[in-house]
A tleap script that builds the chain and sets N, CA, C and O, in Angstrom:
source leaprc.protein.ff14SB
mol = sequence {
  NMET CYS GLY TRP ASP ASN VAL LEU ILE ARG
  ALA GLY ALA ASP VAL ASN ALA VAL GLY GLY
  PHE PHE GLY ASN SER LEU LYS ALA ALA ALA
  TRP ALA CYS ASN TRP LEU VAL VAL ARG THR
  LEU LEU ASP ALA GLY ALA ASP ILE ASN ALA
  PRO GLY GLY ALA TYR GLY SER ALA LEU CYS
  ALA PHE LEU ASP THR LYS SER PHE SER ASP
  SER CGLU
}
set mol.1.N position { 13.064 11.042 -3.258 }
set mol.1.CA position { 11.763 11.322 -3.838 }
set mol.1.C position { 11.810 11.078 -5.341 }
set mol.1.O position { 12.877 11.077 -5.955 }
set mol.2.N position { 10.655 10.878 -5.905 }
set mol.2.CA position { 10.588 10.560 -7.317 }
set mol.2.C position { 9.838 11.647 -8.084 }
set mol.2.O position { 9.413 12.636 -7.488 }
set mol.3.N position { 9.676 11.484 -9.348 }
set mol.3.CA position { 9.080 12.367 -10.342 }
set mol.3.C position { 8.032 13.377 -9.919 }
set mol.3.O position { 8.294 14.274 -9.118 }
set mol.4.N position { 6.833 13.212 -10.476 }
set mol.4.CA position { 5.778 14.212 -10.313 }
set mol.4.C position { 5.300 14.358 -8.889 }
set mol.4.O position { 4.925 15.457 -8.481 }
set mol.5.N position { 5.300 13.287 -8.118 }
set mol.5.CA position { 4.856 13.423 -6.738 }
set mol.5.C position { 5.747 14.401 -5.970 }
set mol.5.O position { 5.246 15.183 -5.163 }
set mol.6.N position { 7.036 14.366 -6.208 }
set mol.6.CA position { 7.965 15.301 -5.576 }
set mol.6.C position { 7.668 16.735 -6.013 }
set mol.6.O position { 7.652 17.644 -5.184 }
set mol.7.N position { 7.437 16.937 -7.287 }
set mol.7.CA position { 7.122 18.275 -7.806 }
set mol.7.C position { 5.851 18.802 -7.159 }
set mol.7.O position { 5.802 19.956 -6.733 }
set mol.8.N position { 4.826 17.966 -7.084 }
set mol.8.CA position { 3.545 18.391 -6.501 }
set mol.8.C position { 3.673 18.690 -5.009 }
set mol.8.O position { 3.119 19.675 -4.522 }
set mol.9.N position { 4.397 17.847 -4.290 }
set mol.9.CA position { 4.576 18.074 -2.855 }
set mol.9.C position { 5.347 19.365 -2.607 }
set mol.9.O position { 4.973 20.148 -1.734 }
set mol.10.N position { 6.408 19.594 -3.357 }
set mol.10.CA position { 7.181 20.826 -3.193 }
set mol.10.C position { 6.369 22.068 -3.556 }
set mol.10.O position { 6.634 23.162 -3.057 }
set mol.11.N position { 5.372 21.887 -4.434 }
set mol.11.CA position { 4.510 23.006 -4.816 }
set mol.11.C position { 3.374 23.214 -3.819 }
set mol.11.O position { 2.565 24.128 -3.975 }
set mol.12.N position { 3.317 22.362 -2.791 }
set mol.12.CA position { 2.325 22.547 -1.739 }
set mol.12.C position { 1.102 21.666 -1.825 }
set mol.12.O position { 0.101 21.948 -1.166 }
set mol.13.N position { 1.145 20.596 -2.622 }
set mol.13.CA position { -0.002 19.694 -2.720 }
set mol.13.C position { -0.312 19.089 -1.351 }
set mol.13.O position { 0.596 18.796 -0.574 }
set mol.14.N position { -1.582 18.909 -1.068 }
set mol.14.CA position { -2.027 18.325 0.195 }
set mol.14.C position { -1.908 16.807 0.108 }
set mol.14.O position { -2.676 16.170 -0.612 }
set mol.15.N position { -0.955 16.217 0.832 }
set mol.15.CA position { -0.751 14.767 0.773 }
set mol.15.C position { -1.887 13.998 1.440 }
set mol.15.O position { -1.964 12.775 1.315 }
set mol.16.N position { -2.760 14.696 2.140 }
set mol.16.CA position { -3.906 14.060 2.782 }
set mol.16.C position { -5.224 14.423 2.109 }
set mol.16.O position { -6.293 14.243 2.693 }
set mol.17.N position { -5.151 14.935 0.881 }
set mol.17.CA position { -6.375 15.284 0.154 }
set mol.17.C position { -7.255 14.041 0.007 }
set mol.17.O position { -6.760 12.941 -0.236 }
set mol.18.N position { -8.554 14.233 0.157 }
set mol.18.CA position { -9.518 13.133 0.123 }
set mol.18.C position { -10.271 13.136 -1.193 }
set mol.18.O position { -10.685 14.185 -1.685 }
set mol.19.N position { -10.443 11.939 -1.763 }
set mol.19.CA position { -11.251 11.810 -2.967 }
set mol.19.C position { -10.899 10.571 -3.759 }
set mol.19.O position { -9.875 9.932 -3.519 }
set mol.20.N position { -11.744 10.243 -4.690 }
set mol.20.CA position { -11.508 9.109 -5.564 }
set mol.20.C position { -11.835 7.770 -4.926 }
set mol.20.O position { -12.236 7.695 -3.765 }
set mol.21.N position { -11.658 6.731 -5.699 }
set mol.21.CA position { -11.989 5.370 -5.282 }
set mol.21.C position { -11.238 4.949 -4.025 }
set mol.21.O position { -11.823 4.342 -3.128 }
set mol.22.N position { -9.955 5.263 -3.954 }
set mol.22.CA position { -9.136 4.824 -2.828 }
set mol.22.C position { -9.256 5.728 -1.611 }
set mol.22.O position { -8.913 5.309 -0.506 }
set mol.23.N position { -9.717 6.917 -1.778 }
set mol.23.CA position { -9.864 7.855 -0.668 }
set mol.23.C position { -8.740 8.858 -0.580 }
set mol.23.O position { -8.978 10.024 -0.266 }
set mol.24.N position { -7.503 8.427 -0.853 }
set mol.24.CA position { -6.370 9.349 -0.871 }
set mol.24.C position { -5.199 8.707 -1.615 }
set mol.24.O position { -5.237 7.531 -1.978 }
set mol.25.N position { -4.175 9.501 -1.826 }
set mol.25.CA position { -3.039 9.037 -2.627 }
set mol.25.C position { -2.225 7.952 -1.930 }
set mol.25.O position { -1.665 7.085 -2.601 }
set mol.26.N position { -2.146 7.979 -0.608 }
set mol.26.CA position { -1.392 6.953 0.114 }
set mol.26.C position { -2.020 5.573 -0.090 }
set mol.26.O position { -1.309 4.594 -0.318 }
set mol.27.N position { -3.329 5.495 -0.008 }
set mol.27.CA position { -4.012 4.215 -0.208 }
set mol.27.C position { -3.854 3.722 -1.638 }
set mol.27.O position { -3.671 2.527 -1.873 }
set mol.28.N position { -3.923 4.636 -2.586 }
set mol.28.CA position { -3.738 4.251 -3.994 }
set mol.28.C position { -2.322 3.732 -4.227 }
set mol.28.O position { -2.136 2.738 -4.929 }
set mol.29.N position { -1.332 4.390 -3.648 }
set mol.29.CA position { 0.059 3.949 -3.806 }
set mol.29.C position { 0.290 2.609 -3.124 }
set mol.29.O position { 1.016 1.767 -3.651 }
set mol.30.N position { -0.323 2.397 -1.950 }
set mol.30.CA position { -0.191 1.116 -1.247 }
set mol.30.C position { -0.827 0.002 -2.065 }
set mol.30.O position { -0.258 -1.083 -2.189 }
set mol.31.N position { -2.006 0.264 -2.624 }
set mol.31.CA position { -2.690 -0.740 -3.443 }
set mol.31.C position { -1.850 -1.122 -4.662 }
set mol.31.O position { -1.814 -2.285 -5.066 }
set mol.32.N position { -1.175 -0.123 -5.241 }
set mol.32.CA position { -0.342 -0.357 -6.423 }
set mol.32.C position { 1.051 -0.896 -6.063 }
set mol.32.O position { 1.860 -1.164 -6.950 }
set mol.33.N position { 1.329 -1.054 -4.758 }
set mol.33.CA position { 2.648 -1.505 -4.282 }
set mol.33.C position { 3.763 -0.605 -4.790 }
set mol.33.O position { 4.853 -1.080 -5.110 }
set mol.34.N position { 3.492 0.691 -4.863 }
set mol.34.CA position { 4.491 1.661 -5.291 }
set mol.34.C position { 5.160 2.225 -4.037 }
set mol.34.O position { 4.784 3.278 -3.525 }
set mol.35.N position { 6.167 1.485 -3.562 }
set mol.35.CA position { 6.765 1.799 -2.269 }
set mol.35.C position { 7.524 3.111 -2.261 }
set mol.35.O position { 7.611 3.751 -1.213 }
set mol.36.N position { 8.068 3.528 -3.370 }
set mol.36.CA position { 8.752 4.816 -3.426 }
set mol.36.C position { 7.765 5.957 -3.200 }
set mol.36.O position { 8.063 6.903 -2.471 }
set mol.37.N position { 6.598 5.871 -3.819 }
set mol.37.CA position { 5.574 6.900 -3.622 }
set mol.37.C position { 5.018 6.819 -2.202 }
set mol.37.O position { 4.786 7.852 -1.574 }
set mol.38.N position { 4.798 5.600 -1.683 }
set mol.38.CA position { 4.328 5.451 -0.297 }
set mol.38.C position { 5.299 6.149 0.647 }
set mol.38.O position { 4.884 6.928 1.504 }
set mol.39.N position { 6.572 5.876 0.493 }
set mol.39.CA position { 7.585 6.484 1.372 }
set mol.39.C position { 7.620 8.005 1.219 }
set mol.39.O position { 7.728 8.731 2.208 }
set mol.40.N position { 7.529 8.481 -0.020 }
set mol.40.CA position { 7.514 9.924 -0.281 }
set mol.40.C position { 6.331 10.582 0.416 }
set mol.40.O position { 6.484 11.628 1.046 }
set mol.41.N position { 5.160 9.978 0.306 }
set mol.41.CA position { 3.963 10.533 0.935 }
set mol.41.C position { 4.070 10.506 2.458 }
set mol.41.O position { 3.704 11.476 3.122 }
set mol.42.N position { 4.567 9.402 3.017 }
set mol.42.CA position { 4.731 9.329 4.471 }
set mol.42.C position { 5.745 10.348 4.960 }
set mol.42.O position { 5.525 10.999 5.981 }
set mol.43.N position { 6.849 10.493 4.246 }
set mol.43.CA position { 7.856 11.492 4.618 }
set mol.43.C position { 7.306 12.908 4.566 }
set mol.43.O position { 7.763 13.785 5.298 }
set mol.44.N position { 6.315 13.130 3.693 }
set mol.44.CA position { 5.710 14.454 3.546 }
set mol.44.C position { 4.541 14.665 4.509 }
set mol.44.O position { 3.906 15.719 4.490 }
set mol.45.N position { 4.253 13.660 5.356 }
set mol.45.CA position { 3.228 13.830 6.375 }
set mol.45.C position { 1.888 13.191 6.097 }
set mol.45.O position { 0.906 13.538 6.753 }
set mol.46.N position { 1.806 12.273 5.154 }
set mol.46.CA position { 0.533 11.600 4.878 }
set mol.46.C position { 0.075 10.845 6.123 }
set mol.46.O position { 0.887 10.257 6.839 }
set mol.47.N position { -1.215 10.867 6.370 }
set mol.47.CA position { -1.808 10.226 7.539 }
set mol.47.C position { -2.050 8.746 7.252 }
set mol.47.O position { -2.936 8.405 6.468 }
set mol.48.N position { -1.281 7.876 7.871 }
set mol.48.CA position { -1.391 6.435 7.657 }
set mol.48.C position { -2.738 5.900 8.135 }
set mol.48.O position { -3.167 4.837 7.686 }
set mol.49.N position { -3.409 6.608 9.030 }
set mol.49.CA position { -4.679 6.159 9.594 }
set mol.49.C position { -5.888 6.906 9.043 }
set mol.49.O position { -6.973 6.828 9.620 }
set mol.50.N position { -5.722 7.624 7.946 }
set mol.50.CA position { -6.835 8.387 7.382 }
set mol.50.C position { -7.977 7.448 6.988 }
set mol.50.O position { -7.745 6.450 6.306 }
set mol.51.N position { -9.198 7.753 7.407 }
set mol.51.CA position { -10.342 6.904 7.060 }
set mol.51.C position { -10.853 7.190 5.653 }
set mol.51.O position { -10.476 8.181 5.028 }
set mol.52.N position { -11.714 6.308 5.172 }
set mol.52.CA position { -12.396 6.540 3.906 }
set mol.52.C position { -11.861 5.709 2.767 }
set mol.52.O position { -10.886 4.971 2.907 }
set mol.53.N position { -12.521 5.846 1.636 }
set mol.53.CA position { -12.131 5.096 0.449 }
set mol.53.C position { -12.683 3.685 0.472 }
set mol.53.O position { -13.269 3.246 1.462 }
set mol.54.N position { -12.490 2.991 -0.614 }
set mol.54.CA position { -13.037 1.649 -0.771 }
set mol.54.C position { -12.441 0.647 0.202 }
set mol.54.O position { -13.109 -0.321 0.566 }
set mol.55.N position { -11.197 0.855 0.635 }
set mol.55.CA position { -10.532 -0.119 1.489 }
set mol.55.C position { -10.456 0.280 2.951 }
set mol.55.O position { -10.124 -0.549 3.798 }
set mol.56.N position { -10.753 1.516 3.259 }
set mol.56.CA position { -10.755 1.965 4.642 }
set mol.56.C position { -9.396 2.376 5.185 }
set mol.56.O position { -9.309 3.353 5.929 }
set mol.57.N position { -8.334 1.661 4.837 }
set mol.57.CA position { -7.002 2.019 5.314 }
set mol.57.C position { -5.960 1.643 4.268 }
set mol.57.O position { -6.223 0.840 3.372 }
set mol.58.N position { -4.783 2.229 4.393 }
set mol.58.CA position { -3.698 1.913 3.470 }
set mol.58.C position { -3.288 0.450 3.598 }
set mol.58.O position { -2.966 -0.194 2.599 }
set mol.59.N position { -3.299 -0.078 4.824 }
set mol.59.CA position { -2.946 -1.483 5.025 }
set mol.59.C position { -3.951 -2.403 4.331 }
set mol.59.O position { -3.557 -3.360 3.665 }
set mol.60.N position { -5.233 -2.121 4.482 }
set mol.60.CA position { -6.246 -2.949 3.815 }
set mol.60.C position { -6.130 -2.848 2.301 }
set mol.60.O position { -6.338 -3.839 1.601 }
set mol.61.N position { -5.804 -1.679 1.787 }
set mol.61.CA position { -5.613 -1.524 0.342 }
set mol.61.C position { -4.450 -2.390 -0.125 }
set mol.61.O position { -4.545 -3.050 -1.160 }
set mol.62.N position { -3.356 -2.391 0.628 }
set mol.62.CA position { -2.211 -3.229 0.275 }
set mol.62.C position { -2.574 -4.710 0.328 }
set mol.62.O position { -2.234 -5.467 -0.581 }
set mol.63.N position { -3.255 -5.119 1.379 }
set mol.63.CA position { -3.582 -6.530 1.551 }
set mol.63.C position { -4.509 -7.055 0.464 }
set mol.63.O position { -4.569 -8.263 0.233 }
set mol.64.N position { -5.223 -6.173 -0.198 }
set mol.64.CA position { -6.143 -6.591 -1.253 }
set mol.64.C position { -5.471 -6.686 -2.625 }
set mol.64.O position { -6.110 -7.081 -3.601 }
set mol.65.N position { -4.210 -6.334 -2.703 }
set mol.65.CA position { -3.545 -6.320 -4.009 }
set mol.65.C position { -3.297 -7.705 -4.561 }
set mol.65.O position { -3.043 -8.649 -3.813 }
set mol.66.N position { -3.373 -7.821 -5.864 }
set mol.66.CA position { -3.090 -9.089 -6.539 }
set mol.66.C position { -1.645 -9.495 -6.295 }
set mol.66.O position { -1.357 -10.675 -6.094 }
set mol.67.N position { -0.733 -8.528 -6.310 }
set mol.67.CA position { 0.677 -8.859 -6.132 }
set mol.67.C position { 0.941 -9.470 -4.755 }
set mol.67.O position { 1.831 -10.308 -4.609 }
set mol.68.N position { 0.177 -9.057 -3.752 }
set mol.68.CA position { 0.343 -9.648 -2.423 }
set mol.68.C position { -0.121 -11.086 -2.439 }
set mol.68.O position { 0.579 -11.965 -1.936 }
set mol.69.N position { -1.298 -11.349 -3.011 }
set mol.69.CA position { -1.803 -12.719 -3.023 }
set mol.69.C position { -0.949 -13.619 -3.903 }
set mol.69.O position { -0.880 -14.823 -3.654 }
set mol.70.N position { -0.300 -13.076 -4.920 }
set mol.70.CA position { 0.579 -13.867 -5.779 }
set mol.70.C position { 1.857 -14.261 -5.072 }
set mol.70.O position { 2.495 -15.238 -5.464 }
set mol.71.N position { 2.254 -13.522 -4.028 }
set mol.71.CA position { 3.525 -13.796 -3.369 }
set mol.71.C position { 3.399 -14.861 -2.292 }
set mol.71.O position { 4.404 -15.287 -1.724 }
set mol.72.N position { 2.196 -15.290 -2.009 }
set mol.72.CA position { 1.992 -16.309 -0.968 }
set mol.72.C position { 2.407 -17.676 -1.447 }
set mol.72.O position { 2.304 -18.650 -0.701 }
savepdb mol mol.pdb
quit
């Protein structure tokens, strides 16, 4: 686990909290290609299929990233 996300999770933060442009923290981390945070959230029980947000799913958020299109 890494920095603040680990501290927040250990303090009882809801890894499936809903809100913001992306809908939840897992989608935001996937969009940013921050795989350490993605793994931390999944290990803590984040719902990979949670609906909502601008992209609808964590996979769609990842697929829309500039870094993904640059790697093609």
